[in-house]
C-alpha positions as CSV (number, residue, x, y, z in Angstrom):
1,M,187.0,19.3,51.6
2,A,188.2,20.4,54.9
3,P,188.4,24.2,55.5
4,R,191.7,25.5,54.3
5,I,193.3,28.5,52.6
6,W,194.2,28.5,48.9
7,L,196.6,30.9,47.3
8,I,196.3,31.6,43.5
9,A,199.1,33.9,42.3
10,G,200.4,35.0,38.9
11,P,200.8,38.0,36.5
12,T,198.0,40.1,35.2
13,A,195.8,38.5,32.5
14,S,197.0,35.0,33.4
15,G,193.4,33.8,34.3
16,K,193.6,34.0,38.1
17,S,190.2,35.5,38.8
18,A,188.3,33.1,36.5
19,L,190.0,30.1,38.0
20,A,189.4,31.3,41.5
21,L,185.7,31.8,40.8
22,L,185.4,28.3,39.4
23,M,187.1,26.9,42.4
24,A,184.9,28.9,44.8
25,E,181.7,27.6,43.2
26,E,183.0,24.0,43.2
27,A,184.3,24.0,46.8
28,G,181.8,26.5,48.4
29,A,184.7,28.7,49.2
30,E,185.0,32.5,49.5
31,I,187.4,34.7,47.5
32,V,189.7,37.2,49.1
33,N,191.6,39.9,47.2
34,A,195.4,39.8,47.1
35,D,195.9,42.5,44.5
36,A,197.1,45.9,45.6
37,L,195.1,47.8,42.9
38,Q,191.8,45.9,43.2
39,I,191.5,47.3,46.7
40,Y,190.5,50.7,45.3
41,R,186.9,51.3,44.3
42,D,188.1,54.0,41.8
43,L,189.8,51.3,39.7
44,R,187.2,48.7,38.9
45,V,188.0,48.7,35.1
46,L,191.7,49.5,35.1
47,S,192.5,46.9,37.7
48,A,190.3,44.3,36.0
49,R,188.4,43.8,39.3
50,P,185.7,41.1,39.2
51,S,182.4,42.2,37.8
52,S,179.3,42.7,39.8
53,E,178.0,39.5,38.2
54,D,181.1,37.6,39.2
55,E,180.9,38.9,42.7
56,A,177.3,37.6,43.0
57,R,178.4,34.1,42.1
58,A,180.6,33.7,45.3
59,P,181.4,35.8,48.3
60,H,184.2,38.3,47.6
61,H,186.2,40.2,50.3
62,L,188.5,43.3,50.2
63,F,187.6,44.2,46.6
64,G,187.0,47.9,46.1
65,V,187.0,48.8,49.8
66,A,189.3,51.8,49.7
67,D,189.3,55.3,48.2
68,A,192.2,56.2,45.9
69,A,193.2,58.9,48.3
70,D,193.8,56.3,51.0
71,G,197.2,54.7,50.3
72,W,197.3,51.1,51.6
73,T,200.6,49.4,52.5
74,V,201.4,45.7,52.6
75,G,201.1,45.9,56.4
76,R,197.7,47.5,56.3
77,W,196.4,44.8,53.9
78,L,197.8,42.1,56.2
79,R,196.1,43.6,59.2
80,A,192.8,43.7,57.2
81,V,193.0,40.2,55.7
82,L,193.8,38.2,58.7
83,P,190.4,38.8,60.5
84,V,188.6,38.1,57.2
85,L,190.4,34.7,56.9
86,E,189.6,34.0,60.6
87,D,185.9,34.7,60.0
88,I,185.7,32.6,56.9
89,Q,187.4,29.7,58.7
90,A,185.1,30.1,61.8
91,R,182.1,29.6,59.5
92,G,183.6,26.3,58.2
93,R,184.5,27.7,54.8
94,S,187.6,27.8,52.7
95,A,189.2,30.9,51.5
96,I,190.9,31.5,48.2
97,L,193.3,34.4,48.0
98,V,193.8,35.5,44.5
99,G,196.0,38.3,43.0
100,G,199.2,39.4,41.5
101,T,200.8,41.3,44.3
102,G,203.7,39.2,45.3
103,L,204.5,41.1,48.6
104,Y,201.0,40.2,49.8
105,F,201.7,36.5,49.4
106,R,205.1,36.9,51.0
107,A,203.7,38.6,54.0
108,L,201.3,35.8,54.5
109,T,203.6,32.9,54.0
110,Q,206.9,34.3,55.2
111,G,206.0,37.2,57.5
112,L,206.2,41.0,57.6
113,A,208.8,42.9,59.7
114,D,207.0,45.0,62.3
115,I,209.3,48.0,61.8
116,P,208.5,51.2,63.7
117,S,207.7,54.2,61.8
118,V,210.6,56.5,60.9
119,P,209.9,60.1,61.7
120,T,209.5,62.2,58.6
121,A,212.3,64.7,59.7
122,I,214.8,61.8,60.0
123,Q,213.8,60.4,56.6
124,H,214.2,63.7,55.0
125,E,217.6,64.3,56.6
126,I,218.9,60.9,55.5
127,E,217.7,61.5,51.9
128,A,219.4,65.0,51.9
129,R,222.6,63.4,53.2
130,F,222.6,60.9,50.3
131,D,222.3,63.7,47.9
132,A,225.0,65.7,49.5
133,I,227.7,63.0,49.9
134,G,226.8,60.6,47.0
135,E,226.1,57.0,46.9
136,M,229.6,55.6,47.6
137,A,230.1,57.6,50.8
138,F,226.5,56.9,51.8
139,R,227.1,53.2,51.4
140,D,230.1,53.4,53.7
141,Q,227.7,54.8,56.5
142,L,225.2,52.2,55.9
143,R,227.8,49.4,55.9
144,A,228.8,50.4,59.4
145,V,225.3,49.9,60.8
146,D,223.7,47.3,58.4
147,P,226.3,45.5,56.2
148,I,223.7,42.9,55.1
149,A,221.4,45.6,53.6
150,E,224.4,47.4,52.1
151,V,225.3,44.4,50.0
152,R,221.8,43.4,49.2
153,I,220.5,46.7,47.9
154,A,221.3,47.3,44.2
155,A,223.3,50.2,42.9
156,N,221.5,53.5,42.3
157,D,218.5,52.4,44.5
158,R,218.4,55.7,46.5
159,Q,215.1,55.0,48.1
160,R,216.0,51.6,49.6
161,L,219.5,52.7,50.7
162,A,218.0,55.8,52.4
163,R,215.2,53.7,54.0
164,A,217.8,51.2,55.4
165,L,219.9,53.9,57.0
166,A,216.9,55.8,58.3
167,V,215.6,52.7,60.1
168,A,218.9,52.1,61.7
169,E,219.4,55.5,63.0
170,A,215.7,56.0,64.1
171,T,215.3,52.7,65.8
172,G,218.9,51.8,66.9
173,R,218.5,48.5,65.1
174,S,219.3,47.6,61.6
175,L,216.6,47.0,58.9
176,S,218.1,43.6,58.3
177,A,217.7,42.7,61.9
178,W,214.0,43.8,61.9
179,Q,213.3,41.8,58.7
180,A,215.0,38.7,60.1
181,D,212.8,38.8,63.2
182,T,209.6,37.8,61.3
183,R,207.2,34.9,61.4
184,P,204.7,33.8,58.8
185,A,201.1,35.1,59.3
186,L,199.8,31.7,58.2
187,P,201.1,28.4,59.6
188,A,202.8,26.3,56.9
189,D,200.3,23.6,57.1
190,A,197.3,26.0,56.8
191,W,197.7,26.9,53.0
192,R,198.5,25.6,49.6
193,G,199.7,27.8,46.8
194,V,199.9,27.7,43.0
195,V,201.3,30.2,40.4
196,L,199.8,30.6,37.0
197,D,202.7,31.0,34.5
198,P,201.4,30.8,31.0
199,P,203.7,31.2,28.0
200,R,204.8,34.7,27.6
201,D,203.6,35.1,24.0
202,L,200.1,34.0,25.0
203,L,200.1,36.2,28.1
204,H,201.1,39.2,26.2
205,A,198.3,38.6,23.7
206,R,195.9,38.4,26.5
207,C,197.2,41.6,28.0
208,D,196.7,43.4,24.6
209,A,193.1,42.0,24.2
210,R,192.3,43.0,27.8
211,L,193.3,46.6,27.2
212,E,191.1,46.8,24.2
213,L,188.2,45.5,26.2
214,M,188.9,47.9,29.1
215,M,188.7,50.8,26.7
216,E,185.3,49.6,25.6
217,Q,184.2,49.2,29.2
218,G,185.0,52.7,30.3
219,A,188.7,52.7,31.3
220,V,189.3,56.0,29.6
221,E,186.6,57.7,31.6
222,E,187.7,56.0,34.8
223,A,191.3,57.2,34.2
224,A,190.1,60.8,33.5
225,A,188.0,60.9,36.6
226,L,190.8,59.7,38.8
227,I,193.3,62.2,37.4
228,A,190.8,65.0,37.8
229,R,190.9,64.4,41.5
230,G,194.4,65.9,41.7
231,L,195.7,63.2,44.1
232,E,199.4,62.9,44.8
233,D,201.4,60.9,42.4
234,R,203.0,58.8,45.2
235,L,199.6,57.2,46.1
236,P,199.4,53.5,44.9
237,A,196.2,54.1,43.0
238,M,197.9,56.7,40.9
239,K,200.5,54.2,39.7
240,A,197.9,51.9,38.1
241,V,199.1,50.5,34.9
242,G,197.6,52.4,31.8
243,L,196.3,55.2,34.0
244,R,198.5,58.0,32.6
245,E,198.3,56.8,29.0
246,L,194.6,56.6,28.9
247,A,194.2,60.0,30.8
248,A,196.4,61.6,28.1
249,Y,194.0,60.4,25.5
250,A,191.0,61.7,27.5
251,R,192.7,65.1,27.5
252,G,193.2,65.0,23.7
253,E,197.0,64.8,24.0
254,T,197.2,61.7,22.1
255,S,195.2,59.5,19.7
256,R,193.2,56.5,20.8
257,A,195.4,54.2,18.9
258,E,198.6,55.7,20.4
259,A,197.1,55.6,24.0
260,L,196.0,52.0,23.5
261,S,199.4,50.9,22.2
262,A,201.3,52.7,25.1
263,A,198.9,51.2,27.7
264,Q,199.3,47.7,26.2
265,A,203.1,48.0,26.2
266,A,203.1,49.2,29.9
267,T,200.8,46.3,30.8
268,R,203.1,43.8,29.0
269,Q,206.0,45.1,31.0
270,Y,204.0,44.9,34.2
271,A,203.1,41.3,33.5
272,K,206.7,40.5,32.8
273,R,207.9,42.0,36.1
274,Q,205.1,40.0,38.0
275,A,206.1,36.7,36.3
276,T,209.7,37.2,37.1
277,W,209.0,38.0,40.7
278,F,206.9,34.8,41.2
279,R,209.5,32.7,39.4
280,N,212.3,34.0,41.7
281,Q,210.3,34.3,45.0
282,T,208.0,31.3,44.9
283,L,210.4,28.6,43.8
284,D,208.7,25.7,45.7
285,W,205.2,26.6,44.5
286,P,203.8,24.4,41.7
287,R,203.1,26.1,38.4
288,I,200.2,25.8,36.0
289,V,201.6,26.8,32.6
290,D,198.5,26.3,30.5
291,A,196.8,29.4,29.3
292,G,193.3,28.1,28.6
293,Q,190.7,28.1,31.4
294,D,189.6,24.5,30.9
295,E,193.3,23.3,30.9
296,Q,194.0,25.4,34.0
297,W,191.0,24.0,35.7
298,R,191.9,20.4,34.9
299,A,195.3,21.1,36.4
300,L,193.9,22.6,39.6
301,A,190.9,20.4,40.2
302,P,192.8,17.5,41.9
303,A,193.5,20.0,44.8
304,L,189.8,20.0,45.6
305,T,189.9,16.4,46.6
306,G,192.9,16.7,48.7
307,S,195.6,15.9,46.2
308,D,199.0,17.5,46.7
309,F,199.4,20.6,44.5
310,R,203.0,19.5,43.8
311,A,201.5,16.7,41.6
312,I,200.3,19.3,39.1
């Protein structure tokens, strides 16, 4: 097959990593991480990162490359991934980007606005203004400078409302204008994408089984070690699904069964949010609805010979 870029997206526990590994071995391709949590070396178990054995079967990139104290943004990932893709292509190889972070895929295929940083003092002043005058009056101010954002941002979303007004006041240009002035990082003809979208009941069962396996593989100890570092809650790694529930068990604040049940419930909710995002934001991507690895592979394999993904 000619060198190209494949995108395999979907919710947690949908089978993405296993499918990507099969594809990499079949096509002689290299796997690139598109999951915001698998970036962190502190979260091998909790993020379901590929095992050392799996990583030895095909080249893997951007897995476990960051410390949990180093919060990566979408923009930082995009700046890191583009040179990796260029290097893979320069060596005549194909790249398979795999993960569940929808914003990473959007940045690649639709673009990411290059918005200047807002000074902390301005951001804090805007947030204090919101608290002082209330949402309705705040929306009036935002509407005057960015009517598109005012309509688009949902009620009670203080963070996004404050961000939109802060960008407008700090840069002299509306957030909507910045966002509209974007170009895809990848040319439209350079990539093909597919979303794994298995039935919800099967996906939830796999989420539950995965959490049980994670606890056997050291997820509790991993969670406790990360919490013990005393890192700020705002950091992406500290928002890992199941982290708080398993750390509470490690501290003796809850039973193993209670922690497992709570972490499973949180994971199911996370998978539901991911699946909903991909259904709404990747409408023109083909879907693979099978849950079994063999069935998923049979659905994907035609792409290796150049068939159109849309025939899946």
